[in-house]
N, C-alpha and C positions, 0 to 999 in steps of 0.2 A: 608442614609436619616437622618435628624434630626428629632425628634418628642418631643413633649410636652405632660405630662401626664394629660389627662382630668378627671377621676376619676378611683380611684384603688380599689380593693376588700376591705371587711370591715377588712381584716386581718391585713392592715396597717392602717385602721381608714380612708378610704374614703379620700385621700389628693386629693386636687384640685389644679390645675394650676393657678387659679382664685379664690381667696376668697373673697367674697362680704362683706363689710363693714356693720355690722347689723344697722339695721334701728331701728326707736324708739322702734316699735312693738316688736322688738327684744332685747330689753333691759331686765333688771331686776336683776342686780347684787346685789341690796340691798335686795332682797327676798329671802326667804329659797331655792328655786328652781323655773324651767322657768314655772311650771305648777300654781305655788301660783301667779307670776306675770301675767299671762295672764288671772287670776280669777280675776283681778282687774278690767277687762274690762266686760260689762255688758252680752253682746252676748256670750263669751266664758265661762261666769261664768254660765249662764242660760244652755249652750249646757252640761257643765258636771254635772250639776244637772239633767238633761233629760237622758243624754245618759251614763254615766259612769257607772252605775249599770247595766244597760243591757249589755254594751260592756263586762265587767268583766263576766255575766253569758254567753254570748257567747262564750269567750275564755274557759270557763269551760267545756262548752259542746264540744267543740273541743280540750281539752285537752292540751291547750295551756296555758303558764304561765302568768300572769298579774302583772304587764303591760309588754309589749314588751320592751325589751333592745334596739333591732334594727327592723326597718321597712325599705321596699323597694318598690316604688310605681311603677306599670308597666301598660301602657295605651295603646289602639289600637283604633286607628283612625276609620278605616272602621267598624269593630266591636262593637264601640262606648262601650267599657268595660275600666273600672279602677279597676286593681288588687292590693290588698294589702297582702304584705308577710311580716312576722314575725319570730323572733326567740330571744332567750335569750342569748345565747352565741356565739361568734364570729366564733368559731370553727364548729358549729352547720349547718346543710342546712337549707335554709329557708323553712316555711311552708307557705300555702295560709290560709289566714285568711278570705278574702271575696272578692266578685267581685260586683262592683257596676254597674250599667248602667249609662253611661253618657247621660244626656237626650238632648241633643243639639249639632250641629258640624257645624263648619264654613269651608269653603274651601273646597278643595280637599285634595288627596294623596300627598305625596311630601314633603319636607323640607320648612319651611319659610325662604324666603330669601329676603325680604322687608317689610318695613313699610306700613301698611294699604292694605296688599294682603289677608287678613282675613284668611290667613293659620295657623293652629295649629304647631308648631314646630315639627320637628321628629329627635331623637338622644337622646344624654344622658347627664342628667341634674340633678341637686339635688335643694332643697329647701331653699330659701334664705330669706324668708321672711314670718313672719306671721302677718297677718291683721286681727284682731278681729271688727275693726271697718269699714271693706269694702262697697263701695257701693253695692256690691253682698253679703252682708250678712257677710259670713267668708269668707277669702281667705289665700291661699298658695301660695306664688310666687315661679317661679323657676328662674335658672339663664340663662334666654335668653337673649342675643345671649351669647353663649358661645365661646371658643377658635375656634373651627370648624366654628362656624356661623359668626364668625367675619371676617375670612377670605375666606368664600366662598358667603356670603350675600352682598348686596349693600352696599360699603363702608360708604356713608355718611348717609343713611336711610334704617338701617335693621333691626328697630323696635324694641319693648321691650312691658314691662308691661305682661307677660304672667302669668296667674295664675290657681290654680286649685281652684275652687269658688262655692257658692251656687247660688241662684235665679234662675237656670234653662234657663238662656240665653248668648250668646256668639259671639264674633267678632273675634275669633282666641285664646280663652284660653279652658280650660278642664271644663263644667260646671256640676255641680251636683245638686240635689234638696238639699234644706236646711236640712232635716233631714240626707242626706247622708253626706253633708260636715260637719255635727256636729261631726259624728265619725270619719271621716279621719283627721279632725282637731284635736280633741283629742288624737287618736292614735299617729301622729306628735307631739304633744304637749308633751305627755307622754315622748316618745321616745327621745325627747331632754333634757328634764328632767333626763333622766336616762343616759345621756353623749354622744347621736349621735347628734353631731354637723352638721354632713352631711348626709341628708337622700336622698337616690338617686332616681333620678324620669327618666325613660327609656319611650321612647315614640315611639312606632312603627307605620307603615301605617297600618297593617293587623296581624292577629295570623297566622303566617306562617304555623300552624300545621292544619289550617282549610281549606280544597280544595276550597271551594265556596269564601273565602276571598284571597286566595294565586291567584286564578285564574283571580279575578278582579284585583289585582296589576300586575299581568304578561300581562293581555291584555292592561292594562293604559301606562305600561313602554315599550312596544313592539318595538315602534318606538323612544324612549328616552332612548339612552346610558347612560348618565349620570345618570338620575332616576332609572335605573337598576342596576347600580353599587353601587350608594347609598343604595338601597333597600338591596343589597345582603351584604353590608357590617353590616346593622343593624341585618341582619337574623343571620350571625355569633354569634351575641352577643345573639341574642334570642336562637340560639340553644345549646350554652354553657350553659347558665342558666337553659334551659328545662333539661339538660342532670344531672348537678350536683347541681342545686339548690345553687349556690353560683355566686356571681357577676364575669363576666370576667376582667381583666384589659384593660381599655380602654385607648388610646392613640389617640393623632391627630399628623399628620405628617406635614411638612411644606408646604405643599400646602392644608392644610385643611381636609384631609380625615382621617378618622377613622381608627385605626388598634387595633385591636382585640387578646389581650394576645401576642402582639408582632410581629404577621404575619396577613397577608390579610385574611386570612380564606378560607375554601373550597369553599363556594358558590361563594365569591368575587372573586378567581381564575377562577371559570367557566365562570363568567362572564368577566375577563379581555381577556380570550382567545377567547370569543366570538367577544367582540368589537375588537381585533385586526385582525380578519378577514375583518372587514368592511373597505372596500377602496373606496375612493372617489376621483375624478377628479377635484380638486377645483382650483379657480384662486390663484395665489402666491402673497402673501401679504408680508408687510414691516415685518422682522423679524429680530431679534437680537440675538445672542447668549449670554445671561447674567447670569453669573456663581456665582454672589456676591448679590443676591436678599437678600434686609434686610428684617428680619421677625418682628422687632420692629424697631421703629424710633422717635426721640424725635419731630420731627415734619412733617407731613403729607405733600405730595407733594400738592400745591396751582395753583389752575387755576388761570389764568390772570382776574383779576377783583375779584375774590373770589368764596366763595360756590354758592352765590345768582346768578353769573353771570354762573357758570356751569350749576345750574339746568335749568337756562332758555336757554342755549344751549342745554342741552337736550330734553328739551320740543318743542325747535323748530326743532331740527333733528327728534322728534317722529312724528311731522305734515308732515315733508318734506317725512317721508318713508312711509305714507299711501298710496300710489298709488303702493307702491311695496309689500303692502301684497297679500299673495296668494289667489288666488281665492276663494271665499266662506269665508275668513278670515276677520271679520270685526275690531278685534283688536288682539294684542300680548303684553306680558310684556317681553321683550327681555333682558334677563342678559348678560352682557358682562364683560369679564376679560381683563386686558391690564396693560403693565407695563410702569411708568413712570421712565425712565432710569435716571442715576446721571445728565444728561446734559439736563434733562427737555424734552426731546422729548418722546411722546408717541408710544409704539410699541408691537408688539405681540398681537395684538386684537382677543380675540377668545369668540364666541358666547356660552355660557354655556349652555342655556335653552330659552324657549319660540318660537322657531321655529326651523323646519328642512330644511326649503326651501332653497335650495343652492344660488338662485338667489339672494333670498331678503338678505341672510348674506352677499354676496359678495359685493352688492351694500351698505349694512349697513358700512361694513368695510372700504370699498374705502371712504365713505365720512369721518369715524372716523379718518383715516389717514391724513386727511386734518386739523385736531385739532391743534389750536397752541401750542406752547411748554409752557410747566408748569415751575412753579419754583420747583426745585426738593427736594424730602424729606432730610431730615437732620438727622445724627446719630453723636453725638459728633461734632456738627459743619461741618461735612462733607456731601457735597452731596452722595445720595446714591439712588440705584434702588429700587422701590417700587411697589407692585402689588396692582391695585386697582379692585374693583368689583362694577359695576352700574347696574341699571336697566333702561331701556329705555321703555317708554309706546308709542306704536304706536296705535291709537284708530280712526276709522273712525266717524267723528263727526254725530250726529243724525240728520236728515233731519228737517228743520224748516218748521211746518204745514203752508199751504197756507190759505189765508183769505177765 
């Protein structure tokens, strides 16, 4: 199986398969270092004046060397915590500096898969932007969507603009108080000045070593095999760091799944075996054996009439599917993957998440299989097969109040 490196341990400098271009806030080549550049912005300068001295004292109290040459951020959604780990040398184990309380939460457990779903992402990221003029006081951007997200999320509307920021409000970010983001922003700025270009940010659904949190995740995922598998892969990375206090090597397979240290890991293997025992008698749908699926293309598949026409098609399909919603369900955001083959025919439809009702799924796929042919993807001017992931909103209209 082919795989792409998403992030790798600090031993080799946290290489990434996709390197974001620096924003205006990330510039500063004409300054002595990145810290001096950030201090040219009023908020960042005030933060350093307020907090740098107290941070140095906190480091001294914990026996840590200031400033940290390397930092690692680890966030837990259900537990509403953001940890900052630090170290001075690459070969050293990380040491916990501080745990901050995340002051607001949007969405629920599980990865972010579409724009405006209010979900905080889950997975493996790095800081790709410093914004000292944010609408939310100070902000550190993370590189959502990463490679895995781009393969598994809505192909046209994956969303973006995810930050660790102040102001204590959120619609899918990681919010802290202004006093807290002062410290995190300074720590990230000084680490970048020390030469750490890629600061890892790992976002987990729960603390896997806290029974109450793990029980909540297990109950949520008990009927959602895709969520269970995803959470197990993240747990493998969590376990590795907790054991060695070093970052695991994280890669992405050609189907978007994370690979931890070159293998699926203990927890993931356990879940795979469990999923393999689940058998369903399902209606047979149109499928093709496609062995030359393109990972990257020069031109994506095009629906007849373009992107707006496809959005209209999905909106109409969502309205038509309302009557097939399971009893007691008023809305569902159904994520579907399919392949536009090199002849433009959409095939191999599969519902990834949003519902487990077999009758609903079969009816939805029956309708999707009547979709018109696309203009296929192009690679080196030749048509190729390309996987698509889309989300269909199926929502019962609110009743209109009578006079």
